[in-house]
C-alpha positions as CSV (number, residue, x, y, z in Angstrom):
1,M,3.5,-50.1,68.8
2,T,0.6,-48.9,70.9
3,G,-3.1,-48.5,70.5
4,G,-3.0,-45.3,68.6
5,S,-4.8,-44.7,65.2
6,V,-2.9,-46.2,62.3
7,S,-3.6,-47.2,58.8
8,A,-1.0,-49.9,58.2
9,L,2.0,-50.9,60.3
10,V,4.5,-53.6,59.4
11,S,6.6,-55.5,62.0
12,D,8.1,-59.0,62.6
13,A,5.8,-61.8,63.5
14,S,6.3,-63.8,66.7
15,Y,7.9,-67.2,66.7
16,T,4.5,-68.9,67.3
17,Q,2.9,-67.0,64.5
18,A,5.8,-68.0,62.1
19,Q,5.3,-71.6,63.1
20,L,1.5,-71.5,62.6
21,Y,1.9,-69.7,59.3
22,F,4.1,-72.6,58.1
23,L,1.6,-75.2,59.4
24,D,-1.3,-73.4,57.7
25,E,0.6,-73.3,54.4
26,L,1.4,-77.0,54.8
27,A,-2.3,-77.8,55.4
28,Q,-2.9,-75.8,52.2
29,R,-5.1,-73.4,54.1
30,A,-7.7,-76.1,54.9
31,G,-9.5,-74.2,57.7
32,V,-7.8,-76.4,60.3
33,Y,-6.2,-73.8,62.6
34,T,-9.2,-71.8,63.8
35,V,-10.7,-71.1,67.2
36,A,-14.5,-70.8,67.2
37,R,-17.5,-70.2,69.5
38,A,-21.2,-70.5,68.9
39,L,-23.5,-68.6,71.3
40,D,-27.3,-68.8,71.7
41,L,-28.9,-65.4,72.1
42,S,-32.4,-65.2,73.6
43,G,-34.4,-62.0,74.0
44,D,-34.5,-58.6,72.5
45,L,-31.4,-58.2,70.2
46,D,-30.1,-55.0,68.7
47,P,-28.0,-56.2,65.7
48,A,-26.7,-52.7,65.0
49,A,-25.5,-52.4,68.6
50,L,-23.8,-55.8,68.3
51,D,-22.1,-54.8,65.1
52,A,-20.8,-51.6,66.7
53,A,-19.5,-53.6,69.7
54,V,-17.6,-55.9,67.4
55,R,-16.1,-53.0,65.5
56,G,-15.1,-51.3,68.7
57,C,-13.3,-54.4,69.9
58,V,-11.5,-54.7,66.6
59,R,-10.4,-51.1,66.7
60,R,-9.0,-51.6,70.2
61,H,-6.9,-54.7,69.4
62,E,-4.4,-54.6,66.5
63,S,-4.3,-58.4,66.3
64,L,-7.9,-58.4,65.0
65,R,-6.8,-56.2,62.1
66,T,-3.7,-58.1,61.2
67,C,-2.6,-60.2,58.2
68,F,0.7,-61.7,57.2
69,R,3.2,-61.7,54.4
70,V,6.7,-63.0,53.8
71,L,8.8,-59.9,53.0
72,D,12.6,-59.8,52.7
73,G,12.9,-63.3,53.9
74,R,10.9,-62.7,57.1
75,L,7.3,-63.3,58.1
76,R,5.8,-59.9,58.8
77,Q,2.5,-59.0,60.5
78,I,0.7,-56.1,58.9
79,V,-1.7,-54.1,61.0
80,T,-4.4,-52.4,59.0
81,A,-7.4,-50.2,59.7
82,H,-9.8,-52.9,58.4
83,E,-12.9,-53.4,60.5
84,P,-14.9,-56.5,59.6
85,A,-18.6,-56.1,59.7
86,L,-21.1,-58.4,61.5
87,R,-22.6,-60.6,58.8
88,V,-26.3,-61.3,59.3
89,V,-28.0,-64.5,58.0
90,D,-31.8,-64.0,58.5
91,L,-33.7,-67.3,58.5
92,R,-36.8,-65.9,60.2
93,S,-39.0,-65.8,57.1
94,L,-37.8,-69.3,56.0
95,L,-38.5,-70.9,59.4
96,A,-41.8,-69.1,59.8
97,R,-42.9,-70.9,56.6
98,G,-42.2,-74.3,58.2
99,G,-38.8,-75.4,57.0
100,P,-36.4,-76.9,57.5
101,A,-37.8,-79.2,60.2
102,D,-34.6,-79.8,62.2
103,V,-33.5,-76.2,63.1
104,A,-31.0,-77.5,65.7
105,E,-29.2,-79.6,63.1
106,L,-29.3,-76.7,60.6
107,V,-27.6,-74.4,63.1
108,A,-25.1,-77.0,64.1
109,E,-24.1,-77.5,60.5
110,M,-23.8,-73.8,59.9
111,A,-21.5,-73.6,62.9
112,R,-19.4,-76.5,61.6
113,Q,-19.1,-74.9,58.2
114,E,-18.3,-71.5,59.6
115,A,-15.5,-72.9,61.9
116,A,-14.0,-75.0,59.0
117,E,-14.0,-72.2,56.4
118,P,-10.4,-71.4,55.6
119,F,-8.8,-68.0,56.0
120,D,-6.1,-66.5,53.7
121,L,-3.5,-65.3,56.1
122,R,-2.2,-62.8,53.5
123,R,-5.5,-60.8,53.7
124,V,-7.6,-59.2,56.4
125,P,-9.9,-60.0,58.1
126,L,-8.8,-63.1,60.0
127,L,-12.0,-62.8,62.1
128,R,-15.5,-63.7,61.1
129,T,-18.7,-62.8,63.1
130,T,-22.0,-64.2,61.8
131,L,-25.4,-63.6,63.4
132,V,-28.0,-66.2,62.5
133,R,-31.5,-64.9,63.1
134,L,-34.0,-67.7,63.8
135,T,-36.9,-65.7,65.3
136,D,-37.4,-62.3,66.7
137,Q,-36.4,-63.6,70.1
138,R,-33.8,-66.3,69.1
139,S,-30.5,-65.9,67.4
140,V,-27.1,-67.6,67.2
141,L,-23.8,-65.8,67.1
142,L,-20.9,-67.5,65.4
143,V,-17.4,-66.2,66.0
144,T,-14.4,-67.6,64.2
145,L,-10.8,-66.4,64.3
146,H,-7.6,-67.8,62.9
147,H,-5.3,-69.2,65.6
148,I,-2.5,-67.0,64.3
149,I,-4.2,-63.9,65.7
150,A,-5.9,-65.4,68.8
151,D,-5.9,-68.4,71.2
152,A,-8.8,-69.7,73.2
153,W,-8.0,-67.2,76.0
154,S,-8.1,-64.4,73.5
155,L,-11.5,-65.5,72.2
156,D,-12.9,-65.4,75.8
157,L,-11.5,-61.9,76.1
158,F,-13.0,-60.9,72.8
159,L,-16.5,-62.1,73.8
160,R,-16.4,-60.5,77.2
161,E,-15.4,-57.2,75.6
162,V,-17.9,-57.4,72.8
163,F,-20.8,-58.0,75.2
164,A,-19.5,-55.3,77.6
165,R,-19.6,-52.8,74.8
166,Y,-23.0,-54.1,73.7
167,R,-24.3,-53.6,77.2
168,A,-23.0,-50.0,77.3
169,R,-24.7,-49.2,74.0
170,V,-28.1,-50.7,74.8
171,T,-28.2,-49.2,78.3
172,G,-26.7,-45.9,77.4
173,S,-23.8,-46.4,79.8
174,P,-20.3,-45.0,79.0
175,D,-17.7,-47.2,77.4
176,T,-15.0,-47.3,80.2
177,L,-12.6,-49.7,78.5
178,P,-9.1,-48.0,78.4
179,E,-6.9,-48.0,75.4
180,P,-4.3,-50.8,75.8
181,S,-0.8,-49.7,76.6
182,L,0.7,-52.6,74.6
183,Q,-0.2,-54.5,71.5
184,Y,0.7,-58.0,70.3
185,A,3.4,-56.6,68.0
186,D,5.2,-55.3,71.2
187,F,5.3,-58.8,72.5
188,A,6.7,-60.1,69.2
189,A,9.4,-57.4,69.2
190,W,10.4,-58.3,72.8
191,Q,10.7,-62.0,71.7
192,Q,12.8,-61.1,68.7
193,R,15.1,-58.9,70.9
194,A,15.5,-61.8,73.4
195,E,16.7,-64.0,70.6
196,A,19.0,-61.3,69.1
197,T,20.7,-60.7,72.4
198,G,21.4,-64.3,73.2
199,G,18.6,-64.5,75.8
200,H,17.6,-68.0,74.5
201,D,21.0,-69.6,74.4
202,R,20.9,-71.1,77.9
203,L,17.4,-72.3,77.5
204,L,18.2,-73.9,74.2
205,A,21.2,-75.8,75.7
206,H,19.0,-77.1,78.5
207,W,16.3,-78.4,76.1
208,R,18.7,-80.0,73.7
209,E,20.2,-82.0,76.6
210,R,16.7,-82.8,77.9
211,L,15.7,-84.2,74.5
212,R,18.9,-86.1,73.8
213,D,18.2,-89.5,72.1
214,L,14.5,-88.7,72.0
215,R,12.3,-91.6,70.8
216,E,8.8,-90.9,69.4
217,L,5.8,-92.5,71.2
218,D,4.5,-95.4,69.1
219,L,0.8,-96.2,69.9
220,P,-1.0,-99.0,68.2
221,T,-3.5,-97.7,65.6
222,D,-6.4,-99.1,63.7
223,R,-4.9,-98.2,60.4
224,P,-1.4,-97.4,59.1
225,R,-0.4,-93.8,59.1
226,P,-1.1,-92.3,55.6
227,P,1.8,-90.6,53.9
228,E,0.1,-87.2,54.2
229,R,-2.3,-85.9,56.9
230,S,-5.9,-85.3,56.0
231,Y,-6.6,-83.4,59.2
232,R,-9.9,-85.2,59.6
233,G,-10.8,-85.7,63.2
234,R,-13.5,-86.3,65.7
235,S,-14.0,-85.8,69.4
236,H,-14.9,-88.3,72.1
237,P,-16.1,-87.1,75.5
238,V,-14.6,-88.7,78.6
239,P,-16.5,-88.4,81.9
240,L,-14.5,-87.4,85.0
241,D,-15.9,-88.6,88.3
242,D,-16.2,-85.6,90.7
243,R,-15.4,-87.9,93.7
244,V,-12.2,-89.2,92.0
245,V,-11.2,-85.6,91.2
246,E,-11.6,-84.6,94.8
247,R,-9.4,-87.5,96.0
248,L,-6.8,-86.5,93.5
249,R,-6.8,-82.9,94.8
250,V,-6.0,-84.3,98.3
251,L,-3.2,-86.4,96.9
252,C,-1.8,-83.4,95.0
253,R,-1.7,-81.4,98.2
254,E,0.2,-84.2,99.8
255,E,2.7,-84.4,97.0
256,G,3.1,-80.7,96.1
257,A,1.6,-81.3,92.7
258,S,-1.1,-79.7,90.6
259,L,-4.3,-81.4,89.5
260,Y,-3.0,-81.2,86.0
261,M,0.0,-83.2,86.9
262,A,-2.1,-85.9,88.5
263,L,-4.4,-86.2,85.5
264,L,-1.3,-86.3,83.2
265,A,0.4,-89.0,85.4
266,A,-2.6,-91.3,84.9
267,F,-2.5,-90.6,81.2
268,Y,1.2,-91.5,81.1
269,V,0.4,-94.9,82.8
270,V,-2.1,-95.6,80.0
271,L,0.4,-94.6,77.3
272,H,3.1,-96.8,78.9
273,R,0.7,-99.8,79.0
274,Y,-0.5,-99.2,75.4
275,S,2.9,-98.7,73.9
276,G,5.2,-100.8,76.1
277,Q,7.6,-97.9,76.1
278,E,9.4,-96.6,79.2
279,D,10.5,-93.3,77.8
280,L,7.3,-91.3,77.0
281,T,7.3,-87.9,75.2
282,I,4.1,-86.0,74.6
283,G,3.2,-82.3,74.2
284,G,1.8,-80.0,76.7
285,T,0.6,-76.4,76.6
286,T,0.8,-73.3,78.8
287,S,-1.1,-70.1,78.3
288,G,2.1,-68.1,77.7
289,R,0.7,-65.3,79.7
290,A,2.9,-65.4,82.9
291,R,3.7,-61.7,82.4
292,P,0.9,-59.5,83.8
293,E,1.1,-57.0,80.9
294,V,-0.2,-59.6,78.4
295,Q,-3.1,-61.0,80.6
296,H,-5.7,-58.8,78.8
297,M,-4.1,-58.8,75.3
298,I,-5.7,-60.5,72.3
299,G,-3.1,-62.6,70.4
300,F,-1.5,-66.0,70.0
301,F,0.4,-66.7,73.2
302,V,-0.1,-70.4,73.8
303,K,3.2,-72.3,74.1
304,M,3.9,-75.9,73.3
305,L,6.1,-77.8,75.8
306,V,7.8,-81.1,75.4
307,L,7.0,-83.3,78.3
308,R,9.3,-86.3,78.5
309,T,8.8,-88.7,81.5
310,P,10.1,-92.2,82.3
311,V,7.5,-94.7,83.4
312,R,8.4,-98.3,84.4
313,A,6.2,-101.2,85.3
314,E,7.7,-101.6,88.7
315,Q,7.1,-98.0,89.7
316,T,4.1,-97.1,91.9
317,L,1.5,-94.6,90.7
318,R,2.9,-92.2,93.3
319,D,6.3,-92.5,91.7
320,V,4.8,-91.7,88.3
321,L,3.1,-88.6,89.8
322,R,6.4,-87.4,91.3
323,A,8.2,-88.0,88.0
324,T,5.5,-86.1,86.2
325,T,5.6,-83.3,88.6
326,G,9.4,-83.0,88.0
327,T,8.9,-83.0,84.3
328,C,6.2,-80.3,84.3
329,Q,8.1,-78.1,86.7
330,D,11.2,-78.3,84.6
331,A,9.3,-77.5,81.5
332,Y,7.6,-74.5,83.2
333,D,11.0,-73.2,84.4
334,H,12.3,-73.2,80.8
335,Q,9.2,-72.3,78.9
336,E,10.5,-69.0,77.6
337,L,12.3,-70.7,74.8
338,P,10.0,-70.5,71.7
339,F,9.0,-74.0,70.7
340,E,9.7,-73.2,67.1
341,R,13.3,-72.3,68.0
342,L,13.7,-75.7,69.7
343,V,12.3,-77.5,66.6
344,A,14.7,-75.7,64.3
345,A,17.7,-76.5,66.6
346,Q,16.8,-80.2,66.8
347,G,17.2,-80.4,63.1
348,G,16.4,-83.6,61.2
349,V,14.1,-84.1,58.2
350,R,10.6,-82.7,58.6
351,K,7.8,-85.1,57.4
352,A,4.5,-84.2,56.0
353,D,2.6,-86.9,57.9
354,R,3.5,-85.8,61.4
355,H,4.6,-83.0,63.7
356,P,8.2,-82.9,65.0
357,L,9.0,-84.2,68.6
358,F,5.5,-85.5,69.5
359,Q,2.1,-86.6,68.1
360,V,0.1,-86.7,71.3
361,V,-0.9,-83.7,73.4
362,F,-2.3,-83.4,76.9
363,Q,-3.6,-80.0,78.0
364,M,-5.8,-78.5,80.6
365,I,-7.7,-75.2,80.0
366,D,-9.8,-73.0,82.2
367,Q,-12.9,-71.9,80.3
368,S,-14.5,-68.7,81.3
369,D,-17.8,-69.1,83.1
370,D,-18.6,-65.4,82.9
371,D,-22.2,-64.6,82.4
372,L,-22.2,-62.7,79.1
373,S,-25.9,-61.9,79.4
374,V,-27.1,-58.3,79.3
375,P,-30.4,-56.7,80.2
376,G,-33.1,-58.2,78.0
377,L,-30.7,-60.7,76.3
378,A,-29.6,-64.1,77.6
379,V,-26.3,-65.5,76.3
380,R,-25.4,-69.2,76.4
381,M,-22.4,-71.0,75.0
382,R,-23.0,-73.9,72.6
383,E,-20.9,-77.1,72.5
384,Q,-18.8,-77.4,69.4
385,P,-17.1,-80.8,69.0
386,A,-13.9,-81.0,67.1
387,T,-14.0,-81.9,63.4
388,A,-10.3,-81.4,62.6
389,A,-7.2,-83.1,64.0
390,T,-3.9,-81.2,64.1
391,F,-2.2,-84.0,66.1
392,D,-2.8,-87.8,66.3
393,L,-4.4,-87.5,69.7
394,V,-5.2,-84.6,72.0
395,C,-6.6,-85.0,75.5
396,T,-8.2,-81.8,76.7
397,V,-9.4,-81.3,80.3
398,T,-11.6,-78.3,80.6
399,G,-12.3,-76.6,83.9
400,T,-15.5,-74.5,84.2
401,A,-16.9,-73.2,87.5
402,G,-14.9,-75.8,89.5
403,R,-16.1,-78.7,87.4
404,L,-13.9,-80.7,85.0
405,S,-14.8,-82.3,81.7
406,A,-12.5,-84.0,79.2
407,A,-12.4,-85.0,75.6
408,L,-10.1,-87.0,73.3
409,D,-9.8,-85.4,69.9
410,Y,-8.3,-87.9,67.5
411,A,-7.3,-88.4,63.9
412,T,-9.8,-90.6,62.1
413,D,-7.1,-91.6,59.6
414,L,-5.6,-93.6,62.5
415,W,-8.3,-94.6,64.9
416,D,-11.9,-95.7,65.1
417,R,-14.3,-94.2,67.8
418,E,-14.5,-97.5,69.7
419,T,-10.7,-97.7,70.1
420,V,-10.5,-94.1,71.4
421,A,-13.4,-94.8,73.7
422,A,-11.6,-97.8,75.2
423,L,-8.5,-95.6,75.7
424,G,-10.7,-93.0,77.5
425,D,-12.1,-95.7,79.7
426,A,-8.6,-97.0,80.5
427,W,-7.5,-93.5,81.5
428,G,-10.6,-93.3,83.8
429,S,-9.5,-96.6,85.4
430,A,-5.9,-95.3,85.9
431,L,-7.3,-92.1,87.5
432,R,-9.4,-94.2,90.0
433,E,-6.4,-96.3,90.9
434,L,-4.2,-93.2,91.4
435,A,-6.8,-91.6,93.6
436,H,-7.5,-94.6,95.8
437,R,-4.4,-96.7,95.6
438,P,-1.5,-94.5,94.7
439,D,1.1,-97.0,96.1
440,R,0.0,-99.7,93.6
441,A,2.5,-100.7,91.0
442,V,2.0,-99.6,87.4
443,R,2.0,-103.2,86.2
444,D,-0.8,-104.1,88.6
445,V,-3.3,-101.4,87.5
446,P,-6.3,-103.0,85.7
447,L,-7.2,-100.8,82.7
448,T,-10.4,-102.7,81.6
449,E,-12.7,-105.5,82.7
450,E,-12.7,-109.0,81.1
451,H,-14.7,-109.1,77.9
452,P,-14.3,-112.6,76.5
453,H,-14.5,-113.2,72.7
454,A,-16.2,-116.1,70.9
455,P,-14.2,-118.1,68.3
456,T,-16.2,-116.4,65.6
457,A,-14.3,-113.2,66.4
458,L,-11.1,-114.7,65.1
459,A,-9.8,-113.4,61.8
460,D,-9.0,-116.2,59.3
461,E,-5.2,-115.9,59.6
462,V,-5.6,-116.5,63.4
463,R,-8.1,-119.2,63.2
464,R,-5.8,-121.3,61.0
465,A,-3.0,-121.2,63.7
466,T,-1.9,-124.6,65.0
467,A,-2.5,-123.5,68.6
468,L,-6.2,-123.2,67.9
469,A,-6.6,-126.4,65.8
470,D,-8.7,-128.1,68.5
471,L,-10.6,-125.0,69.7
472,P,-14.2,-125.8,70.6
473,S,-16.9,-123.7,69.1
474,D,-18.1,-122.6,72.5
475,A,-14.6,-121.7,73.9
476,A,-13.9,-118.3,75.3
477,L,-11.0,-116.1,74.1
478,S,-9.3,-113.1,75.6
479,V,-6.4,-110.8,75.0
480,R,-3.9,-110.3,77.8
481,D,-1.1,-107.8,78.3
482,P,2.4,-108.8,79.5
483,W,1.2,-108.7,83.2
484,G,-1.8,-110.9,82.6
485,H,-4.4,-108.2,82.7
486,P,-7.2,-108.0,80.1
487,A,-6.0,-105.7,77.4
488,P,-8.2,-102.8,76.4
489,Q,-9.5,-102.8,72.8
490,G,-6.8,-101.7,70.5
491,V,-3.9,-102.9,72.7
492,V,-1.6,-105.6,71.4
493,G,-1.5,-108.7,73.6
494,E,-1.3,-112.5,73.8
495,L,-4.4,-114.5,72.9
496,V,-5.5,-116.8,75.7
497,R,-8.2,-119.5,75.5
498,R,-10.5,-121.2,78.0
499,D,-12.2,-124.3,76.6
500,L,-14.6,-124.9,79.6
501,P,-16.3,-122.3,81.8
502,D,-14.4,-123.4,85.0
503,A,-11.1,-124.1,83.3
504,P,-8.1,-121.9,83.6
505,W,-7.0,-119.5,80.8
506,V,-4.3,-121.1,78.7
507,A,-1.8,-119.1,76.6
508,T,-1.7,-119.7,72.9
509,G,1.5,-117.9,72.0
510,L,-0.3,-115.8,69.4
511,V,0.0,-112.0,69.4
512,V,-3.3,-110.3,68.4
513,R,-5.1,-107.1,68.7
514,A,-8.9,-106.5,69.0
515,G,-10.1,-104.0,66.4
516,A,-13.0,-101.7,66.5
517,D,-15.2,-104.3,64.8
518,G,-14.4,-106.8,67.5
519,R,-12.3,-109.0,65.3
520,L,-9.1,-110.5,66.7
521,R,-6.3,-110.1,64.1
522,A,-2.8,-111.5,64.1
523,A,-0.4,-108.7,64.8
524,P,-0.9,-105.0,65.3
525,V,-1.7,-102.7,62.4
526,A,1.7,-101.1,62.4
527,D,2.3,-97.4,62.0
528,S,3.8,-96.5,58.7
529,V,7.1,-98.4,58.2
530,P,9.9,-96.3,59.7
531,V,11.8,-94.5,57.0
532,P,15.4,-94.0,57.8
533,E,16.7,-90.5,57.9
534,P,18.1,-89.8,54.4
535,A,21.8,-89.6,54.3
536,H,23.6,-86.8,52.6
537,A,23.6,-87.7,49.0
538,E,26.8,-87.8,46.9
539,H,27.2,-84.4,45.3
540,A,25.6,-84.0,42.0
541,A,25.6,-80.7,40.3
542,P,22.3,-79.0,39.5
543,V,20.9,-79.7,36.1
544,G,19.3,-76.9,34.1
545,E,18.7,-73.2,34.9
546,V,15.9,-73.7,37.4
547,E,17.9,-76.2,39.5
548,R,20.9,-73.9,39.4
549,E,18.8,-70.9,40.6
550,L,17.2,-73.0,43.3
551,A,20.6,-74.3,44.5
552,S,21.8,-70.7,44.7
553,L,18.8,-69.7,46.7
554,W,19.4,-72.8,49.0
555,A,23.0,-71.7,49.6
556,D,21.9,-68.1,50.4
557,L,19.2,-69.1,52.9
558,L,21.2,-71.8,54.6
559,D,24.6,-70.1,54.4
560,V,26.3,-73.1,52.8
561,A,28.9,-72.9,50.0
562,V,27.8,-75.6,47.6
563,V,24.4,-77.3,47.1
564,G,23.8,-80.3,45.0
565,R,20.6,-81.2,43.1
566,H,19.8,-84.0,45.6
567,D,20.8,-82.2,48.9
568,N,18.0,-82.3,51.4
569,F,17.0,-78.8,52.6
570,F,16.4,-80.0,56.3
571,L,19.7,-81.9,56.5
572,L,21.5,-78.8,55.5
573,G,20.0,-76.9,58.4
574,G,16.7,-75.7,57.0
575,H,13.6,-75.3,59.3
576,S,10.0,-74.5,58.9
577,L,10.1,-70.7,58.5
578,L,13.1,-70.9,56.0
579,A,11.0,-73.5,54.1
580,T,8.2,-71.0,53.9
581,V,10.5,-68.3,52.7
582,L,12.0,-70.7,50.1
583,V,8.7,-71.7,48.7
584,T,7.4,-68.1,48.7
585,R,10.5,-66.9,46.7
586,A,10.0,-69.8,44.3
587,Q,6.4,-68.8,43.8
588,E,7.4,-65.2,43.1
589,R,10.4,-66.1,40.9
590,Y,8.6,-68.6,38.7
591,G,5.0,-67.4,38.9
592,T,3.6,-70.8,39.9
593,D,1.6,-71.8,43.0
594,V,3.9,-74.6,44.1
595,T,2.9,-75.6,47.7
596,L,4.8,-76.5,50.9
597,D,3.2,-79.9,50.8
598,E,4.7,-80.5,47.4
599,F,8.1,-79.3,48.6
600,F,8.0,-81.7,51.6
601,R,7.7,-84.7,49.3
602,D,11.1,-84.1,47.9
603,P,12.9,-81.1,49.6
604,T,15.8,-81.0,47.2
605,P,16.6,-78.6,44.3
606,A,15.7,-81.3,41.9
607,G,12.5,-82.1,43.6
608,L,11.4,-78.5,43.9
609,A,12.3,-77.9,40.2
610,E,10.1,-80.8,39.3
611,A,7.2,-79.5,41.4
612,I,7.5,-76.0,39.8
613,A,7.4,-77.6,36.4
614,A,4.3,-79.6,37.3
615,A,2.6,-76.5,38.7
616,A,3.4,-74.5,35.6
617,G,2.0,-77.3,33.5
618,T,-1.3,-77.1,35.3
619,G,-1.5,-73.3,34.9
620,R,-1.4,-72.8,38.7
621,G,-0.1,-69.2,38.8
622,A,1.0,-67.5,42.0
623,A,0.1,-64.0,42.9
624,G,2.9,-61.6,42.0
625,A,5.3,-60.3,44.6
626,D,4.2,-57.0,46.1
627,E,6.6,-54.3,47.0
628,L,5.9,-53.1,50.5
629,A,4.5,-49.7,49.5
630,A,2.1,-51.4,47.0
631,L,1.1,-53.9,49.6
632,V,0.2,-51.4,52.2
633,D,-1.7,-49.3,49.6
634,A,-3.7,-52.3,48.6
635,L,-4.5,-53.2,52.2
636,E,-5.7,-49.7,52.9
637,Q,-8.1,-49.8,50.0
638,E,-9.7,-53.1,50.8
639,E,-13.4,-52.7,51.4
640,D,-14.7,-52.8,54.9
641,H,-17.2,-55.5,54.1
642,A,-14.8,-57.8,52.2
């Protein structure tokens, strides 16, 4: 599929698109999986030229004209001729009359709402461009794409191309951008061919061995994990000292490591000290653009990698850096296996409250520092803090013009800001130690300074403990980790007391954790109580027509002979895309909008039949199934300004 003129073309989606389609359905299209930018525009702006530049970019890249449907049991990407128009919100008259007073907050709220507005992946466009006019000389451009058609790299490509086209229009210069020789659908087809010809078999065998007996990272949280994710999140900036970064660069040259590996090694040290675990598994990312032919292609290429590294207390920081380097290099050498293929092969029951394999991600991205300004118009990128959490915790290091910045995006269901800030400070301490004292043992690394607590900080259940019966009102209390260091806020440790200013600290034998409110509570707030993997239930025949039809569909999708009413879809070999196909077929067959989230709660024929009955009872109808010809016809007739 190339850049020629087409009205509608249908082809298989890539593995990453199939996984994201599933996640978007699971989130009930909550506007979670978007990539967005906000840009300040100052000077003489030609909105018509900007609209034409956006349309020209959309015509050039098929991904920007694509939507998705499950057809014949497969997720298909459908390329249309749709060109979304630039939407203009003109506030000039309103602001000239004096209101609202806080223009900056108004624009920030508009940017947040625009980024959070959900897309329907079954319909184009999956791109929104909104121009907010503030004065004749000031505007803000909001650009939002669904992640299924673009990653952050793609968004930077899109902006560079849009303003290159805008420059050509306002200066009368020729548009010299060549037609692309390949489109994203070509990449997806190549990926599918590699799977069909067994090209992934060796990689899959390697990863399955690498992840044998995998244990999930268990960090202490401020609240128990809820049974379902809300996707609510916030972002906490973490300053990175330029002098520390330079020392790390020197160390990396000595060790044959990248700066990313050093930053990650220090993060591993913090995760080890917080969790007490010696086998640490988190997620990482690569651009997925190692092949030169996709460097300038707009699409969803980012790959998730599983980064599993051993960290022990007696190791030196240099040892951890070397182990991290080995982990990363091994992952890079085997990155061609689609992550979604690995998840499916690992099997096990999928849970609605978490991702498979890992809940914490560490990533480093290079943000374009290109000057997008054109004659007469200055362009400046705005900061947009995260308001959604797709993982429990994501540490993102961003490189711009040789400078690094970092942020911790976290799920507010689990953590308070103060706890995440303490974790960020602990990471900063570990980075300084790695930079200046790389041969120091992990157990000897101080992660925080001493911050004594007064007895008034004790929760009632701790205060009543026998070990504190004679505690003076002016005594000092502290929480210590197993190696005697002050524990950062949020880390579980032993309570120690000091009754006089010059007296030694004395252990109490009480295990406590300091919460975000400063209170010392007895025992950590545990993550949700581990639920054992459901065993294969004793066979029970389906009851009623719906259960029998669903069991037959189960058997067809999973290629099994007999399915009982309580058989778990995932234990029988189901995975995310098959779950999407199953729910889509159920919606089509029974005319009800039963959701993936409802299916996850009880992924059995009996459970899905009950969800279908409940959806029918509320009148939640599903859109009827489209035949391919009718679908393409409908897409071609959609209005340009929808």
